[in-house]
C-alpha positions as MATLAB code, in Angstrom:
seq = 'MRLLSIFSFMLQSPAAKTPEAADPDAKAIAQIEKSGGSVRPLAQNDDRREVSFYLQGPAIKDADVAPLATLHKVVIVHLGNTAITDDALAYLKPLTGLEQLHLEKTRITGKGLANLKDLKKLTYLNLFGTEVDDAGLEQLAVLTSLKHLYVFQTKVTDAGIAKLKQSLPNLEIVKGW';
ca = [
      61.063  -41.585  -35.300;
      58.902  -43.766  -33.053;
      61.117  -42.903  -30.088;
      60.672  -39.229  -30.793;
      56.879  -39.527  -30.765;
      56.928  -41.460  -27.480;
      59.177  -38.790  -25.959;
      56.836  -36.057  -27.217;
      53.852  -37.859  -25.696;
      55.607  -38.061  -22.331;
      56.364  -34.350  -22.394;
      52.726  -33.550  -23.122;
      51.311  -35.968  -20.574;
      49.536  -34.042  -17.782;
      50.736  -36.600  -15.216;
      54.328  -35.763  -16.049;
      53.712  -32.084  -15.322;
      51.995  -32.349  -11.934;
      54.017  -31.853   -8.749;
      52.557  -35.128   -7.420;
      54.272  -37.012  -10.249;
      57.636  -35.682   -9.100;
      56.849  -36.132   -5.394;
      53.834  -38.170   -4.278;
      53.942  -36.275   -0.977;
      53.606  -32.838   -2.620;
      49.947  -32.378   -1.666;
      50.558  -33.217    1.997;
      53.635  -30.975    2.072;
      51.625  -28.102    0.584;
      48.929  -28.560    3.255;
      51.509  -28.600    6.052;
      53.185  -25.462    4.705;
      49.822  -23.722    4.311;
      49.253  -24.327    8.044;
      52.623  -22.739    8.791;
      54.618  -25.935    9.217;
      57.742  -26.922    7.350;
      58.960  -30.123    5.715;
      62.697  -30.402    5.148;
      65.100  -33.136    4.113;
      67.417  -34.214    6.930;
      70.520  -33.538    4.877;
      71.633  -32.918    1.330;
      72.235  -36.614    0.659;
      69.410  -37.948    2.860;
      65.838  -37.983    1.563;
      64.343  -38.672    5.000;
      62.279  -35.768    6.331;
      61.809  -33.552    9.340;
      58.401  -31.947    9.864;
      58.056  -28.998   12.207;
      55.127  -26.945   13.494;
      57.193  -25.780   16.465;
      57.106  -22.022   15.921;
      53.400  -21.853   15.031;
      52.171  -22.137   18.609;
      48.503  -22.423   19.502;
      47.439  -21.768   15.907;
      48.214  -25.440   15.148;
      45.269  -27.703   15.925;
      44.692  -31.432   15.452;
      43.401  -31.056   11.874;
      46.634  -29.314   10.835;
      48.542  -32.501   11.693;
      46.346  -34.742    9.484;
      48.538  -34.484    6.335;
      51.387  -36.126    8.264;
      49.578  -39.464    8.000;
      50.271  -39.631    4.258;
      53.901  -38.495    4.232;
      56.759  -40.900    3.594;
      60.237  -41.077    5.121;
      59.418  -38.839    8.106;
      61.885  -39.418   10.953;
      61.530  -36.260   13.066;
      58.312  -34.454   14.033;
      58.183  -31.242   16.085;
      54.729  -30.529   17.510;
      55.912  -28.787   20.672;
      54.184  -25.618   21.862;
      51.110  -26.255   19.707;
      47.451  -26.722   20.694;
      47.264  -30.367   19.618;
      45.404  -32.942   21.706;
      45.370  -36.728   21.859;
      43.357  -36.786   18.629;
      46.337  -35.478   16.639;
      48.476  -38.432   17.696;
      46.292  -40.763   15.606;
      47.796  -39.110   12.507;
      51.254  -40.266   13.592;
      50.352  -43.982   13.577;
      51.438  -44.574    9.942;
      54.863  -42.965   10.558;
      56.508  -46.243   11.521;
      59.976  -44.906   10.645;
      59.662  -42.020   13.128;
      62.746  -41.661   15.337;
      62.198  -38.377   17.215;
      58.954  -36.853   18.455;
      58.586  -33.509   20.220;
      55.277  -33.132   22.068;
      56.416  -30.715   24.771;
      53.902  -28.169   26.040;
      50.946  -29.654   24.156;
      47.545  -30.717   25.467;
      48.151  -34.440   25.119;
      47.500  -36.934   27.905;
      48.606  -40.469   28.605;
      45.566  -41.773   26.745;
      46.867  -40.424   23.442;
      50.196  -42.231   23.792;
      48.439  -45.486   22.805;
      48.680  -44.156   19.232;
      52.479  -44.410   19.388;
      52.725  -48.151   20.110;
      53.710  -49.079   16.527;
      56.504  -46.494   16.285;
      59.150  -49.143   16.915;
      62.052  -46.957   15.693;
      61.266  -44.095   18.093;
      64.407  -43.253   20.087;
      63.505  -39.797   21.468;
      60.228  -38.570   22.999;
      59.724  -35.226   24.701;
      56.599  -35.008   26.889;
      57.687  -31.987   28.978;
      54.771  -29.882   30.205;
      52.007  -32.290   29.119;
      49.233  -34.014   31.080;
      50.857  -37.442   30.694;
      50.624  -39.669   33.776;
      51.858  -43.092   34.887;
      49.142  -44.886   32.897;
      50.413  -43.094   29.789;
      53.961  -44.225   30.489;
      52.752  -47.825   30.461;
      51.801  -47.332   26.787;
      55.478  -46.706   26.019;
      56.781  -50.025   27.414;
      56.561  -51.628   23.922;
      58.891  -49.036   22.371;
      62.106  -51.008   22.755;
      64.182  -48.535   20.700;
      63.291  -45.618   22.986;
      66.497  -44.222   24.522;
      65.578  -40.701   25.708;
      62.327  -39.675   27.405;
      61.597  -36.277   28.931;
      58.774  -36.140   31.488;
      59.425  -33.076   33.633;
      56.375  -30.993   34.543;
      54.015  -33.909   33.860;
      51.850  -36.055   36.151;
      54.393  -38.890   36.004;
      55.530  -40.210   39.395;
      58.718  -41.922   40.526;
      56.736  -45.176   40.770;
      55.611  -44.840   37.133;
      59.186  -44.191   36.042;
      60.460  -47.216   37.983;
      57.849  -49.442   36.345;
      58.773  -48.247   32.837;
      62.478  -48.750   33.598;
      61.718  -52.422   34.330;
      60.498  -52.834   30.737;
      63.088  -50.516   29.185;
      66.233  -50.636   31.359;
      68.387  -48.715   28.831;
      65.947  -45.800   28.685;
      67.217  -42.462   30.007;
      64.281  -40.720   31.672;
      64.690  -37.053   32.532;
      62.146  -35.884   35.089;
      63.537  -32.436   35.835;
      66.608  -30.610   36.987;
];
């Protein structure tokens, strides 16, 4: 009988009925989806997440990225073709498990890349069509897992690429066709 009353209490508990109780990230996911982004699991048997604002274009601003800072198990983020600036990259700092980051055709500069220094699992970074320069590339030298970097249509020079390659010799850097 006592077990039955405990079970009944649990069913009536408001905490058990809130979406946050089932998924502590529910509020952040709802905010991202309200902005037009999406949050998906990587695969059926993989609870890591991919977050994408890719198709929302210039409607996505820095504030729309803020909920990312509280999400867990995010490994891929698509922010390409949005209106984000360096300020949005501060929201990515807590995503230490991030492996892929798409920043192509955004308004970020090399200054904002300082926010990525703790993303030690980052293997892929797309900076195509940004204002990133050689000084920005220097910020990436601590990312020892980085394997693929795209810098075409940026302010990056051959000298900046050569310097980064000294720190990360296994990094494939694509600077154009």
